[in-house]
mmCIF file of the N, C-alpha and C atoms, coordinates in Angstrom:
data_MODEL
# 
_entry.id   MODEL 
# 
loop_
_atom_site.group_PDB 
_atom_site.id 
_atom_site.type_symbol 
_atom_site.label_atom_id 
_atom_site.label_alt_id 
_atom_site.label_comp_id 
_atom_site.label_asym_id 
_atom_site.label_entity_id 
_atom_site.label_seq_id 
_atom_site.pdbx_PDB_ins_code 
_atom_site.Cartn_x 
_atom_site.Cartn_y 
_atom_site.Cartn_z 
_atom_site.occupancy 
_atom_site.B_iso_or_equiv 
_atom_site.pdbx_formal_charge 
_atom_site.auth_seq_id 
_atom_site.auth_comp_id 
_atom_site.auth_asym_id 
_atom_site.auth_atom_id 
_atom_site.pdbx_PDB_model_num 
ATOM 1   N N  . MET A 1 1  ? 55.869 18.934 2.342   1.00 0.00 ? 1  MET A N  1 
ATOM 2   C CA . MET A 1 1  ? 56.032 19.771 1.169   1.00 0.00 ? 1  MET A CA 1 
ATOM 3   C C  . MET A 1 1  ? 55.922 18.967 -0.119  1.00 0.00 ? 1  MET A C  1 
ATOM 4   N N  . SER A 1 2  ? 56.174 17.708 -0.033  1.00 0.00 ? 2  SER A N  1 
ATOM 5   C CA . SER A 1 2  ? 56.112 16.881 -1.227  1.00 0.00 ? 2  SER A CA 1 
ATOM 6   C C  . SER A 1 2  ? 54.698 16.835 -1.808  1.00 0.00 ? 2  SER A C  1 
ATOM 7   N N  . VAL A 1 3  ? 53.700 16.805 -0.946  1.00 0.00 ? 3  VAL A N  1 
ATOM 8   C CA . VAL A 1 3  ? 52.317 16.760 -1.413  1.00 0.00 ? 3  VAL A CA 1 
ATOM 9   C C  . VAL A 1 3  ? 51.961 18.055 -2.139  1.00 0.00 ? 3  VAL A C  1 
ATOM 10  N N  . ILE A 1 4  ? 52.389 19.179 -1.598  1.00 0.00 ? 4  ILE A N  1 
ATOM 11  C CA . ILE A 1 4  ? 52.110 20.474 -2.231  1.00 0.00 ? 4  ILE A CA 1 
ATOM 12  C C  . ILE A 1 4  ? 52.838 20.560 -3.567  1.00 0.00 ? 4  ILE A C  1 
ATOM 13  N N  . GLY A 1 5  ? 54.060 20.109 -3.602  1.00 0.00 ? 5  GLY A N  1 
ATOM 14  C CA . GLY A 1 5  ? 54.823 20.110 -4.858  1.00 0.00 ? 5  GLY A CA 1 
ATOM 15  C C  . GLY A 1 5  ? 54.165 19.241 -5.907  1.00 0.00 ? 5  GLY A C  1 
ATOM 16  N N  . ASP A 1 6  ? 53.675 18.073 -5.484  1.00 0.00 ? 6  ASP A N  1 
ATOM 17  C CA . ASP A 1 6  ? 52.980 17.180 -6.411  1.00 0.00 ? 6  ASP A CA 1 
ATOM 18  C C  . ASP A 1 6  ? 51.693 17.823 -6.925  1.00 0.00 ? 6  ASP A C  1 
ATOM 19  N N  . ALA A 1 7  ? 50.979 18.518 -6.041  1.00 0.00 ? 7  ALA A N  1 
ATOM 20  C CA . ALA A 1 7  ? 49.728 19.172 -6.432  1.00 0.00 ? 7  ALA A CA 1 
ATOM 21  C C  . ALA A 1 7  ? 50.003 20.280 -7.439  1.00 0.00 ? 7  ALA A C  1 
ATOM 22  N N  . VAL A 1 8  ? 51.016 21.081 -7.195  1.00 0.00 ? 8  VAL A N  1 
ATOM 23  C CA . VAL A 1 8  ? 51.369 22.166 -8.112  1.00 0.00 ? 8  VAL A CA 1 
ATOM 24  C C  . VAL A 1 8  ? 51.800 21.585 -9.451  1.00 0.00 ? 8  VAL A C  1 
ATOM 25  N N  . SER A 1 9  ? 52.564 20.518 -9.399  1.00 0.00 ? 9  SER A N  1 
ATOM 26  C CA . SER A 1 9  ? 53.002 19.865 -10.636 1.00 0.00 ? 9  SER A CA 1 
ATOM 27  C C  . SER A 1 9  ? 51.812 19.322 -11.417 1.00 0.00 ? 9  SER A C  1 
ATOM 28  N N  . ALA A 1 10 ? 50.856 18.728 -10.709 1.00 0.00 ? 10 ALA A N  1 
ATOM 29  C CA . ALA A 1 10 ? 49.664 18.189 -11.373 1.00 0.00 ? 10 ALA A CA 1 
ATOM 30  C C  . ALA A 1 10 ? 48.832 19.309 -12.000 1.00 0.00 ? 10 ALA A C  1 
ATOM 31  N N  . ILE A 1 11 ? 48.727 20.438 -11.308 1.00 0.00 ? 11 ILE A N  1 
ATOM 32  C CA . ILE A 1 11 ? 47.981 21.573 -11.842 1.00 0.00 ? 11 ILE A CA 1 
ATOM 33  C C  . ILE A 1 11 ? 48.661 22.114 -13.099 1.00 0.00 ? 11 ILE A C  1 
ATOM 34  N N  . LYS A 1 12 ? 49.985 22.234 -13.062 1.00 0.00 ? 12 LYS A N  1 
ATOM 35  C CA . LYS A 1 12 ? 50.722 22.703 -14.241 1.00 0.00 ? 12 LYS A CA 1 
ATOM 36  C C  . LYS A 1 12 ? 50.506 21.758 -15.423 1.00 0.00 ? 12 LYS A C  1 
ATOM 37  N N  . GLU A 1 13 ? 50.550 20.457 -15.145 1.00 0.00 ? 13 GLU A N  1 
ATOM 38  C CA . GLU A 1 13 ? 50.354 19.467 -16.202 1.00 0.00 ? 13 GLU A CA 1 
ATOM 39  C C  . GLU A 1 13 ? 48.935 19.552 -16.772 1.00 0.00 ? 13 GLU A C  1 
ATOM 40  N N  . ALA A 1 14 ? 47.961 19.753 -15.891 1.00 0.00 ? 14 ALA A N  1 
ATOM 41  C CA . ALA A 1 14 ? 46.571 19.876 -16.348 1.00 0.00 ? 14 ALA A CA 1 
ATOM 42  C C  . ALA A 1 14 ? 46.404 21.113 -17.230 1.00 0.00 ? 14 ALA A C  1 
ATOM 43  N N  . LEU A 1 15 ? 47.027 22.217 -16.855 1.00 0.00 ? 15 LEU A N  1 
ATOM 44  C CA . LEU A 1 15 ? 46.950 23.437 -17.664 1.00 0.00 ? 15 LEU A CA 1 
ATOM 45  C C  . LEU A 1 15 ? 47.617 23.237 -19.023 1.00 0.00 ? 15 LEU A C  1 
ATOM 46  N N  . LYS A 1 16 ? 48.741 22.527 -19.023 1.00 0.00 ? 16 LYS A N  1 
ATOM 47  C CA . LYS A 1 16 ? 49.438 22.238 -20.278 1.00 0.00 ? 16 LYS A CA 1 
ATOM 48  C C  . LYS A 1 16 ? 48.569 21.363 -21.178 1.00 0.00 ? 16 LYS A C  1 
ATOM 49  N N  . LEU A 1 17 ? 47.939 20.346 -20.594 1.00 0.00 ? 17 LEU A N  1 
ATOM 50  C CA . LEU A 1 17 ? 47.065 19.478 -21.375 1.00 0.00 ? 17 LEU A CA 1 
ATOM 51  C C  . LEU A 1 17 ? 45.861 20.240 -21.918 1.00 0.00 ? 17 LEU A C  1 
ATOM 52  N N  . ALA A 1 18 ? 45.301 21.137 -21.117 1.00 0.00 ? 18 ALA A N  1 
ATOM 53  C CA . ALA A 1 18 ? 44.171 21.947 -21.575 1.00 0.00 ? 18 ALA A CA 1 
ATOM 54  C C  . ALA A 1 18 ? 44.576 22.815 -22.758 1.00 0.00 ? 18 ALA A C  1 
ATOM 55  N N  . ASP A 1 19 ? 45.774 23.378 -22.699 1.00 0.00 ? 19 ASP A N  1 
ATOM 56  C CA . ASP A 1 19 ? 46.273 24.188 -23.810 1.00 0.00 ? 19 ASP A CA 1 
ATOM 57  C C  . ASP A 1 19 ? 46.483 23.334 -25.059 1.00 0.00 ? 19 ASP A C  1 
ATOM 58  N N  . ASP A 1 20 ? 47.008 22.124 -24.866 1.00 0.00 ? 20 ASP A N  1 
ATOM 59  C CA . ASP A 1 20 ? 47.200 21.204 -25.996 1.00 0.00 ? 20 ASP A CA 1 
ATOM 60  C C  . ASP A 1 20 ? 45.856 20.846 -26.642 1.00 0.00 ? 20 ASP A C  1 
ATOM 61  N N  . VAL A 1 21 ? 44.850 20.600 -25.820 1.00 0.00 ? 21 VAL A N  1 
ATOM 62  C CA . VAL A 1 21 ? 43.524 20.265 -26.336 1.00 0.00 ? 21 VAL A CA 1 
ATOM 63  C C  . VAL A 1 21 ? 42.947 21.446 -27.115 1.00 0.00 ? 21 VAL A C  1 
ATOM 64  N N  . LYS A 1 22 ? 43.143 22.654 -26.591 1.00 0.00 ? 22 LYS A N  1 
ATOM 65  C CA . LYS A 1 22 ? 42.637 23.848 -27.268 1.00 0.00 ? 22 LYS A CA 1 
ATOM 66  C C  . LYS A 1 22 ? 43.305 24.017 -28.637 1.00 0.00 ? 22 LYS A C  1 
ATOM 67  N N  . ARG A 1 23 ? 44.624 23.827 -28.696 1.00 0.00 ? 23 ARG A N  1 
ATOM 68  C CA . ARG A 1 23 ? 45.340 23.944 -29.973 1.00 0.00 ? 23 ARG A CA 1 
ATOM 69  C C  . ARG A 1 23 ? 44.904 22.860 -30.949 1.00 0.00 ? 23 ARG A C  1 
ATOM 70  N N  . THR A 1 24 ? 44.708 21.648 -30.437 1.00 0.00 ? 24 THR A N  1 
ATOM 71  C CA . THR A 1 24 ? 44.265 20.551 -31.294 1.00 0.00 ? 24 THR A CA 1 
ATOM 72  C C  . THR A 1 24 ? 42.875 20.837 -31.854 1.00 0.00 ? 24 THR A C  1 
ATOM 73  N N  . GLY A 1 25 ? 42.005 21.369 -31.033 1.00 0.00 ? 25 GLY A N  1 
ATOM 74  C CA . GLY A 1 25 ? 40.666 21.729 -31.498 1.00 0.00 ? 25 GLY A CA 1 
ATOM 75  C C  . GLY A 1 25 ? 40.710 22.774 -32.595 1.00 0.00 ? 25 GLY A C  1 
ATOM 76  N N  . ALA A 1 26 ? 41.570 23.774 -32.437 1.00 0.00 ? 26 ALA A N  1 
ATOM 77  C CA . ALA A 1 26 ? 41.702 24.815 -33.462 1.00 0.00 ? 26 ALA A CA 1 
ATOM 78  C C  . ALA A 1 26 ? 42.235 24.226 -34.766 1.00 0.00 ? 26 ALA A C  1 
ATOM 79  N N  . THR A 1 27 ? 43.190 23.318 -34.658 1.00 0.00 ? 27 THR A N  1 
ATOM 80  C CA . THR A 1 27 ? 43.744 22.677 -35.845 1.00 0.00 ? 27 THR A CA 1 
ATOM 81  C C  . THR A 1 27 ? 42.681 21.840 -36.550 1.00 0.00 ? 27 THR A C  1 
ATOM 82  N N  . LEU A 1 28 ? 41.913 21.083 -35.783 1.00 0.00 ? 28 LEU A N  1 
ATOM 83  C CA . LEU A 1 28 ? 40.850 20.268 -36.371 1.00 0.00 ? 28 LEU A CA 1 
ATOM 84  C C  . LEU A 1 28 ? 39.791 21.136 -37.047 1.00 0.00 ? 28 LEU A C  1 
ATOM 85  N N  . LYS A 1 29 ? 39.516 22.289 -36.469 1.00 0.00 ? 29 LYS A N  1 
ATOM 86  C CA . LYS A 1 29 ? 38.549 23.204 -37.067 1.00 0.00 ? 29 LYS A CA 1 
ATOM 87  C C  . LYS A 1 29 ? 39.047 23.680 -38.430 1.00 0.00 ? 29 LYS A C  1 
ATOM 88  N N  . GLU A 1 30 ? 40.338 24.003 -38.525 1.00 0.00 ? 30 GLU A N  1 
ATOM 89  C CA . GLU A 1 30 ? 40.920 24.427 -39.797 1.00 0.00 ? 30 GLU A CA 1 
ATOM 90  C C  . GLU A 1 30 ? 40.897 23.298 -40.824 1.00 0.00 ? 30 GLU A C  1 
ATOM 91  N N  . VAL A 1 31 ? 41.208 22.085 -40.385 1.00 0.00 ? 31 VAL A N  1 
ATOM 92  C CA . VAL A 1 31 ? 41.211 20.936 -41.286 1.00 0.00 ? 31 VAL A CA 1 
ATOM 93  C C  . VAL A 1 31 ? 39.795 20.657 -41.797 1.00 0.00 ? 31 VAL A C  1 
ATOM 94  N N  . ALA A 1 32 ? 38.807 20.765 -40.927 1.00 0.00 ? 32 ALA A N  1 
ATOM 95  C CA . ALA A 1 32 ? 37.417 20.548 -41.336 1.00 0.00 ? 32 ALA A CA 1 
ATOM 96  C C  . ALA A 1 32 ? 36.991 21.584 -42.371 1.00 0.00 ? 32 ALA A C  1 
ATOM 97  N N  . LYS A 1 33 ? 37.400 22.822 -42.183 1.00 0.00 ? 33 LYS A N  1 
ATOM 98  C CA . LYS A 1 33 ? 37.062 23.879 -43.146 1.00 0.00 ? 33 LYS A CA 1 
ATOM 99  C C  . LYS A 1 33 ? 37.696 23.573 -44.505 1.00 0.00 ? 33 LYS A C  1 
ATOM 100 N N  . GLU A 1 34 ? 38.955 23.178 -44.485 1.00 0.00 ? 34 GLU A N  1 
ATOM 101 C CA . GLU A 1 34 ? 39.650 22.855 -45.731 1.00 0.00 ? 34 GLU A CA 1 
ATOM 102 C C  . GLU A 1 34 ? 39.010 21.646 -46.420 1.00 0.00 ? 34 GLU A C  1 
ATOM 103 N N  . LEU A 1 35 ? 38.593 20.664 -45.634 1.00 0.00 ? 35 LEU A N  1 
ATOM 104 C CA . LEU A 1 35 ? 37.939 19.489 -46.189 1.00 0.00 ? 35 LEU A CA 1 
ATOM 105 C C  . LEU A 1 35 ? 36.624 19.865 -46.867 1.00 0.00 ? 35 LEU A C  1 
ATOM 106 N N  . ARG A 1 36 ? 35.847 20.744 -46.259 1.00 0.00 ? 36 ARG A N  1 
ATOM 107 C CA . ARG A 1 36 ? 34.601 21.206 -46.882 1.00 0.00 ? 36 ARG A CA 1 
ATOM 108 C C  . ARG A 1 36 ? 34.881 21.926 -48.192 1.00 0.00 ? 36 ARG A C  1 
ATOM 109 N N  . GLU A 1 37 ? 35.943 22.734 -48.239 1.00 0.00 ? 37 GLU A N  1 
ATOM 110 C CA . GLU A 1 37 ? 36.307 23.434 -49.470 1.00 0.00 ? 37 GLU A CA 1 
ATOM 111 C C  . GLU A 1 37 ? 36.683 22.442 -50.566 1.00 0.00 ? 37 GLU A C  1 
ATOM 112 N N  . HIS A 1 38 ? 37.441 21.407 -50.214 1.00 0.00 ? 38 HIS A N  1 
ATOM 113 C CA . HIS A 1 38 ? 37.815 20.385 -51.191 1.00 0.00 ? 38 HIS A CA 1 
ATOM 114 C C  . HIS A 1 38 ? 36.578 19.639 -51.685 1.00 0.00 ? 38 HIS A C  1 
ATOM 115 N N  . ASP A 1 39 ? 35.660 19.339 -50.774 1.00 0.00 ? 39 ASP A N  1 
ATOM 116 C CA . ASP A 1 39 ? 34.436 18.643 -51.167 1.00 0.00 ? 39 ASP A CA 1 
ATOM 117 C C  . ASP A 1 39 ? 33.648 19.471 -52.175 1.00 0.00 ? 39 ASP A C  1 
ATOM 118 N N  . ARG A 1 40 ? 33.545 20.770 -51.933 1.00 0.00 ? 40 ARG A N  1 
ATOM 119 C CA . ARG A 1 40 ? 32.829 21.646 -52.875 1.00 0.00 ? 40 ARG A CA 1 
ATOM 120 C C  . ARG A 1 40 ? 33.510 21.669 -54.236 1.00 0.00 ? 40 ARG A C  1 
ATOM 121 N N  . ARG A 1 41 ? 34.835 21.706 -54.236 1.00 0.00 ? 41 ARG A N  1 
ATOM 122 C CA . ARG A 1 41 ? 35.562 21.698 -55.509 1.00 0.00 ? 41 ARG A CA 1 
ATOM 123 C C  . ARG A 1 41 ? 35.332 20.401 -56.263 1.00 0.00 ? 41 ARG A C  1 
ATOM 124 N N  . ILE A 1 42 ? 35.348 19.296 -55.552 1.00 0.00 ? 42 ILE A N  1 
ATOM 125 C CA . ILE A 1 42 ? 35.128 17.996 -56.194 1.00 0.00 ? 42 ILE A CA 1 
ATOM 126 C C  . ILE A 1 42 ? 33.725 17.937 -56.790 1.00 0.00 ? 42 ILE A C  1 
ATOM 127 N N  . ILE A 1 43 ? 32.747 18.425 -56.056 1.00 0.00 ? 43 ILE A N  1 
ATOM 128 C CA . ILE A 1 43 ? 31.374 18.426 -56.573 1.00 0.00 ? 43 ILE A CA 1 
ATOM 129 C C  . ILE A 1 43 ? 31.284 19.270 -57.842 1.00 0.00 ? 43 ILE A C  1 
ATOM 130 N N  . ARG A 1 44 ? 31.936 20.436 -57.852 1.00 0.00 ? 44 ARG A N  1 
ATOM 131 C CA . ARG A 1 44 ? 31.919 21.267 -59.059 1.00 0.00 ? 44 ARG A CA 1 
ATOM 132 C C  . ARG A 1 44 ? 32.569 20.539 -60.235 1.00 0.00 ? 44 ARG A C  1 
ATOM 133 N N  . LEU A 1 45 ? 33.704 19.881 -59.977 1.00 0.00 ? 45 LEU A N  1 
ATOM 134 C CA . LEU A 1 45 ? 34.378 19.142 -61.054 1.00 0.00 ? 45 LEU A CA 1 
ATOM 135 C C  . LEU A 1 45 ? 33.523 17.982 -61.553 1.00 0.00 ? 45 LEU A C  1 
ATOM 136 N N  . GLU A 1 46 ? 32.876 17.272 -60.645 1.00 0.00 ? 46 GLU A N  1 
ATOM 137 C CA . GLU A 1 46 ? 31.999 16.181 -61.058 1.00 0.00 ? 46 GLU A CA 1 
ATOM 138 C C  . GLU A 1 46 ? 30.859 16.703 -61.928 1.00 0.00 ? 46 GLU A C  1 
ATOM 139 N N  . THR A 1 47 ? 30.291 17.832 -61.524 1.00 0.00 ? 47 THR A N  1 
ATOM 140 C CA . THR A 1 47 ? 29.198 18.416 -62.293 1.00 0.00 ? 47 THR A CA 1 
ATOM 141 C C  . THR A 1 47 ? 29.670 18.814 -63.687 1.00 0.00 ? 47 THR A C  1 
ATOM 142 N N  . GLN A 1 48 ? 30.838 19.429 -63.774 1.00 0.00 ? 48 GLN A N  1 
ATOM 143 C CA . GLN A 1 48 ? 31.381 19.813 -65.078 1.00 0.00 ? 48 GLN A CA 1 
ATOM 144 C C  . GLN A 1 48 ? 31.646 18.574 -65.929 1.00 0.00 ? 48 GLN A C  1 
ATOM 145 N N  . TRP A 1 49 ? 32.187 17.531 -65.323 1.00 0.00 ? 49 TRP A N  1 
ATOM 146 C CA . TRP A 1 49 ? 32.478 16.303 -66.047 1.00 0.00 ? 49 TRP A CA 1 
ATOM 147 C C  . TRP A 1 49 ? 31.192 15.674 -66.579 1.00 0.00 ? 49 TRP A C  1 
ATOM 148 N N  . GLU A 1 50 ? 30.173 15.583 -65.732 1.00 0.00 ? 50 GLU A N  1 
ATOM 149 C CA . GLU A 1 50 ? 28.902 14.995 -66.156 1.00 0.00 ? 50 GLU A CA 1 
ATOM 150 C C  . GLU A 1 50 ? 28.265 15.817 -67.278 1.00 0.00 ? 50 GLU A C  1 
ATOM 151 N N  . THR A 1 51 ? 28.349 17.125 -67.183 1.00 0.00 ? 51 THR A N  1 
ATOM 152 C CA . THR A 1 51 ? 27.810 17.983 -68.238 1.00 0.00 ? 51 THR A CA 1 
ATOM 153 C C  . THR A 1 51 ? 28.572 17.771 -69.538 1.00 0.00 ? 51 THR A C  1 
ATOM 154 N N  . ALA A 1 52 ? 29.889 17.699 -69.456 1.00 0.00 ? 52 ALA A N  1 
ATOM 155 C CA . ALA A 1 52 ? 30.699 17.470 -70.660 1.00 0.00 ? 52 ALA A CA 1 
ATOM 156 C C  . ALA A 1 52 ? 30.373 16.125 -71.283 1.00 0.00 ? 52 ALA A C  1 
ATOM 157 N N  . MET A 1 53 ? 30.194 15.093 -70.456 1.00 0.00 ? 53 MET A N  1 
ATOM 158 C CA . MET A 1 53 ? 29.865 13.767 -70.989 1.00 0.00 ? 53 MET A CA 1 
ATOM 159 C C  . MET A 1 53 ? 28.469 13.776 -71.605 1.00 0.00 ? 53 MET A C  1 
ATOM 160 N N  . ALA A 1 54 ? 27.534 14.483 -71.012 1.00 0.00 ? 54 ALA A N  1 
ATOM 161 C CA . ALA A 1 54 ? 26.182 14.565 -71.567 1.00 0.00 ? 54 ALA A CA 1 
ATOM 162 C C  . ALA A 1 54 ? 26.201 15.294 -72.905 1.00 0.00 ? 54 ALA A C  1 
ATOM 163 N N  . LEU A 1 55 ? 26.963 16.361 -72.997 1.00 0.00 ? 55 LEU A N  1 
ATOM 164 C CA . LEU A 1 55 ? 27.065 17.097 -74.257 1.00 0.00 ? 55 LEU A CA 1 
ATOM 165 C C  . LEU A 1 55 ? 27.759 16.259 -75.318 1.00 0.00 ? 55 LEU A C  1 
ATOM 166 N N  . ARG A 1 56 ? 28.779 15.537 -74.922 1.00 0.00 ? 56 ARG A N  1 
ATOM 167 C CA . ARG A 1 56 ? 29.511 14.672 -75.852 1.00 0.00 ? 56 ARG A CA 1 
ATOM 168 C C  . ARG A 1 56 ? 28.613 13.552 -76.353 1.00 0.00 ? 56 ARG A C  1 
ATOM 169 N N  . GLY A 1 57 ? 27.809 13.001 -75.451 1.00 0.00 ? 57 GLY A N  1 
ATOM 170 C CA . GLY A 1 57 ? 26.924 11.890 -75.820 1.00 0.00 ? 57 GLY A CA 1 
ATOM 171 C C  . GLY A 1 57 ? 25.804 12.301 -76.747 1.00 0.00 ? 57 GLY A C  1 
ATOM 172 N N  . SER A 1 58 ? 25.455 13.567 -76.744 1.00 0.00 ? 58 SER A N  1 
ATOM 173 C CA . SER A 1 58 ? 24.354 14.008 -77.605 1.00 0.00 ? 58 SER A CA 1 
ATOM 174 C C  . SER A 1 58 ? 24.870 14.564 -78.925 1.00 0.00 ? 58 SER A C  1 
ATOM 175 N N  . GLY A 1 59 ? 26.125 14.309 -79.233 1.00 0.00 ? 59 GLY A N  1 
ATOM 176 C CA . GLY A 1 59 ? 26.685 14.758 -80.485 1.00 0.00 ? 59 GLY A CA 1 
ATOM 177 C C  . GLY A 1 59 ? 27.173 16.202 -80.441 1.00 0.00 ? 59 GLY A C  1 
ATOM 178 N N  . GLY A 1 60 ? 27.332 16.732 -79.243 1.00 0.00 ? 60 GLY A N  1 
ATOM 179 C CA . GLY A 1 60 ? 27.847 18.088 -79.113 1.00 0.00 ? 60 GLY A CA 1 
ATOM 180 C C  . GLY A 1 60 ? 26.791 19.142 -79.241 1.00 0.00 ? 60 GLY A C  1 
ATOM 181 N N  . GLY A 1 61 ? 25.557 18.729 -79.447 1.00 0.00 ? 61 GLY A N  1 
ATOM 182 C CA . GLY A 1 61 ? 24.466 19.692 -79.597 1.00 0.00 ? 61 GLY A CA 1 
ATOM 183 C C  . GLY A 1 61 ? 23.836 20.003 -78.264 1.00 0.00 ? 61 GLY A C  1 
ATOM 184 N N  . MET A 1 62 ? 22.547 19.797 -78.196 1.00 0.00 ? 62 MET A N  1 
ATOM 185 C CA . MET A 1 62 ? 21.801 20.115 -76.976 1.00 0.00 ? 62 MET A CA 1 
ATOM 186 C C  . MET A 1 62 ? 22.122 19.109 -75.878 1.00 0.00 ? 62 MET A C  1 
ATOM 187 N N  . LEU A 1 63 ? 21.914 19.515 -74.677 1.00 0.00 ? 63 LEU A N  1 
ATOM 188 C CA . LEU A 1 63 ? 22.170 18.665 -73.516 1.00 0.00 ? 63 LEU A CA 1 
ATOM 189 C C  . LEU A 1 63 ? 21.192 17.494 -73.505 1.00 0.00 ? 63 LEU A C  1 
ATOM 190 N N  . LYS A 1 64 ? 21.718 16.297 -73.338 1.00 0.00 ? 64 LYS A N  1 
ATOM 191 C CA . LYS A 1 64 ? 20.901 15.092 -73.306 1.00 0.00 ? 64 LYS A CA 1 
ATOM 192 C C  . LYS A 1 64 ? 20.236 14.985 -71.935 1.00 0.00 ? 64 LYS A C  1 
ATOM 193 N N  . ILE A 1 65 ? 18.926 14.884 -71.911 1.00 0.00 ? 65 ILE A N  1 
ATOM 194 C CA . ILE A 1 65 ? 18.185 14.795 -70.664 1.00 0.00 ? 65 ILE A CA 1 
ATOM 195 C C  . ILE A 1 65 ? 17.643 13.377 -70.533 1.00 0.00 ? 65 ILE A C  1 
ATOM 196 N N  . GLU A 1 66 ? 17.947 12.749 -69.415 1.00 0.00 ? 66 GLU A N  1 
ATOM 197 C CA . GLU A 1 66 ? 17.486 11.384 -69.189 1.00 0.00 ? 66 GLU A CA 1 
ATOM 198 C C  . GLU A 1 66 ? 16.241 11.412 -68.326 1.00 0.00 ? 66 GLU A C  1 
ATOM 199 N N  . ASN A 1 67 ? 15.281 10.558 -68.659 1.00 0.00 ? 67 ASN A N  1 
ATOM 200 C CA . ASN A 1 67 ? 14.083 10.417 -67.832 1.00 0.00 ? 67 ASN A CA 1 
ATOM 201 C C  . ASN A 1 67 ? 14.286 9.238  -66.899 1.00 0.00 ? 67 ASN A C  1 
ATOM 202 N N  . HIS A 1 68 ? 13.967 9.444  -65.646 1.00 0.00 ? 68 HIS A N  1 
ATOM 203 C CA . HIS A 1 68 ? 14.123 8.359  -64.663 1.00 0.00 ? 68 HIS A CA 1 
ATOM 204 C C  . HIS A 1 68 ? 12.781 7.827  -64.302 1.00 0.00 ? 68 HIS A C  1 
# 
């Protein structure tokens, strides 16, 4: 009976680990989504900052355009 008990215990542990992995995956998915949202916000802020600096550098008039 000890072998059967060990097998049942191992199966229960495997199911618990599978559930833990599933929850961890869901959490990581949420974190990745939030990270993408933060990245988009940072890009918008950088764009606004660069535009403000370009306007400031041109004396507050027209947008300064640089040729590369």
